N, C-alpha and C positions, 0 to 999 in steps of 0.2 A: 491374238486371241479374236479381233475382228474377223480376220480372216478364214479363221475355222470356223465361227461361229456363223461367217454367212454360208460357207462350203456344207458344213451341216443342214443349214436350212434349204439351201437346193434341193439335196442331197434327200432329204424329206418330201420334198415335194413333186421331184419326178420320178422315171422311171431311171433303170441304172443305165441305157444307153443316153436316153436325154441330158441324163449329170453327167457322163463322158465328153458327149457334146459341147455342154456348157463350161465344164473345165477344158478340154480344149480349146474354146475359143476366148475363155479368158484369160489363159496364159498367153497364149499367142497377143492378143491386143493389149494386154500387160508389156510384154517383151517391146512390141513395136513401138509403144508408148516412151520407153526407157530409151529405145535408138533414137527416135525424133528426139526427146528433150536434152539428151546430149547432146546436136548438135547444132540444136536451135540454142543452148548455152554457150557453145563455142562461136559460133557463126554471129549467134543477136539473132534474138527473134523475128524482127524486121526481114531482114536479110536471108534468114534461114526460108522465110515463106514465098518471098520473092523468088527466089531460086527455084522452090516446090512450082510455082506459078509457072516459071519458064520452061520448065522440063515438062509439066503435065498439061500445058496448053496446046503442043504440039498432037498430043494425042485424038483432043476435042474434037470433035467434026462440028457439028452445026452447035453445041452445046458451048456458054460461056463457063470460064473458070468459077467465075461467081455468079449464079444464076440464083436470083431471087422471083420466087412463082405466088399465086394465090389459088390454098386450095380449100373445101370444106376441110375441119379436122376430123369427121366422121371418115374418110377416107384413110385416115392414118389406125389401120388393122393391129400391125405389129410392131416388133422390136428390132431394129436393126442389130447384130452384134457388134458392130461398130462400138467401142468406146467412147464417152460424153468430151474425153478431155482429148480426142483425136479429132474433132469436129474441125479446127483448122489444119493439122496435119495431112489429114487424109482431103482436104478440099480438090476437088478437080479429077479425084482419082476413079481410075476403069477399071474394074475388078471383075475377072470372069470367077468359075466355079460356081458352089452348091451354098454359098455364104447366104444367101438370100432365101433359103429353105428352113424348113424344122425351125420354127420362131414361136418367140414367146409373146401372147399376145398384150398389148397396152394396156386392155382393161385389168388386168391380172397382176398390172404394175401395183404392188403395194403403196406407192404414194398415193396412187390414182383411187385406189381402194377407199383411202383414210378420206381424200379428199371430199370421195361423194359420200362418207358416213356426216363429216364436217359440213356438208353444204346440206344435208338432212337433220341440221338442231343438233348433233352430238358432241360432248366436249371434245376436245384435242386428248385431255387427262384420261376419257374413258376409251379412244380406242385403241385396238390390239395391237394396230401394226405401229403407233405410235409408239408404244413399250419395248415394243421388240427394235426399232429402228435404234433407240437409246441403250439399249443393249450391245447394239452390233451386228445383231442375228440376220436382217435382211437388207436389199439394197433401198439408200435413201439418198435424196438428192445430197446430203450434207453427210457427215461424219458423225457418228454418236454425242459427241460433246457438242455440236451446234444444231442437233436436232433443234432446239428450245428456239433458236435464232433464226430458223427456217421456217418453223411457223408462225413467227412473227412477221415475218418474210410474205409469207401467202398471204396470213390476214389483212395486209395491207395493200393485197393485189386485188383479195376478194372485195374491199371495201372501194377500192377503185371503180370494178367493173360493176359493184350493184348501184354504185353512185351515178354512170354514166349509162345503167340501162331503159329506165325511164326517160330520159332525154332522147336514147336512139328510137325509142317507138314512138314519142312524140313527132320526132323531124321526119320518120317516116309517113306519118299519117299527113304532115304539112305537105311532102312533097307527094303525095298523093291528091292533094288537092285542098285540103280542107284549112281550115283559119284557127290560126293560134288559138284565139278565144272560145273557139269549140272542142277543142284537143281535151280530154280529162287531164290526162299527166299534166298539163301548165297549172289547169285551177288546182289540183292538188298540192303539185310542188309549192304554189304562190302562199297555200295556208301552213306547209311545211310539213306537210302528212307525207312526202317520197323523198326518195332520194334524188337530187339536184346540182348539176355542177357550182351553181350558184346557192347563196345562200335566200329564202325566202324572199325578202325585198331589193333581191337583185336580178329575180327572173326574168323580169320585162325588159330590162337592159342585157340579160343574155338571149333573150329573144331577140333584142332590136341587131344585135350583133350576128347573130344566126343569119336574120332575112337578108341582110348587107354580103353575106359570106354563100347564100343560095343566088343572089344576085349578081355577084361574082364568076362563079361556078356555071351557071347559065350565059353569060356574057363570055366569059374566056376558057370555058373550059376544067375541068379537075384537074387541082394542083397537087399532083403527088409529093412524097416523103422526101423525095428529094430536091424538087422545088421549093418546098418550103422550107427546108434547114440549107437550099443552097448546095450540097454537098451530093452529085450524081454519084451513084452506086459506079460506075466504071471510076472516077476521081478517087471515091474513097477506097476500090479496089488500087488502084495505082500505089496509093501512099500507104496500104493496109490501115486503113483507120476500122479494126475491128468493132467498135462502139456503134456506128452505122451500121453495120451490115450485120449483126448479132440479132438474128432470128431466132425464129424454131426452127430448128435443122433436122432433115429427112435425107435417108440414102435415098436412089429410086433402085428399085427391081428389076430383073428381064424383062417384066409387065408394065413397067412405067410408072407401077405403085407404088407411096412413099412408104418409107419404114423408118420410125423414130428414132431420132440420134439423140437429140437436147433438147431443153426448153420444154420440161413437165409441167412446169407453174401454168405457162401462160395457157399449151395445149391442153391440161385436164380443166381449166377454168372455162376455156373456149368449150370444150364436148360439154359438161355439164351446167352451161349457162347456156346451151344452143347457139353459140354465136358460129355463124354459116361460112364466112369467109377469114383467112389467118393467113399473114404472108409468110412464108419458109423459105429458108435455103439450102440448097442443094448442096451436098456433101461429098457421096461419092455416088454411081452411077455402075450398073451392071454391064460388062462388055457385050451382051446379047442386045441391049439396048440400043446401046450408043453403035453398034453397027447396023441396026435399023434406019439409023438416022445416015 
């Protein structure tokens, strides 16, 4: 029933030509997913992913099998036709054809539209996209029965990011040469008037820790997440540590523009909250782009 409701929804919002393109891509992606899952189950997930790495690495020129780059979230305007469940099975793939044309806009994604309304102070229960998602009529990150749980997860992400934002503003002012005592956000945090990574009576201790980190960066340079976790990306790739490599996922079209694949919670929040740089993992590349390299 859910598949039928989804098809009716897509038919209602597209021209006949665009609906047929959507239907063809959906069926093709579903068939490919079934194929990969059967092989993965037969060989074991880790062994199968290592096999795909060996197979595809030969065709990559200057690109890495696992490539993590930093981009502005606003660069991601369109959605790749690749299913999010294929984000590991399609890693390192080079694909020709017109798969990067006639794509849906990310801004039209139901989850993104719902989150914008939520960030505008509208209640989840009053948002039309949420009601439709619970009925299984539109695309959503989770199945209809798990929409409520997905909303809880999203609320947790919103709270975590909102807590960090005043701190980031304060840190930027400090890095621009302002003293902590002259920074408005610090004064507000001490009074408990804004969200901060620590409680009001722990703000000064947090500032002391941050100041030590600033001195360390100035002395030793910026420490990446690879260094902090002591797990380099190439080491995580070697042992297929998917948790270490699990960033927002994108495909690259023929012009090198990122197309959304997976990670809509983080990407939508980054767009709405005006975060300028996020790490993304490249999944699939267009053949013309790889030929240019």
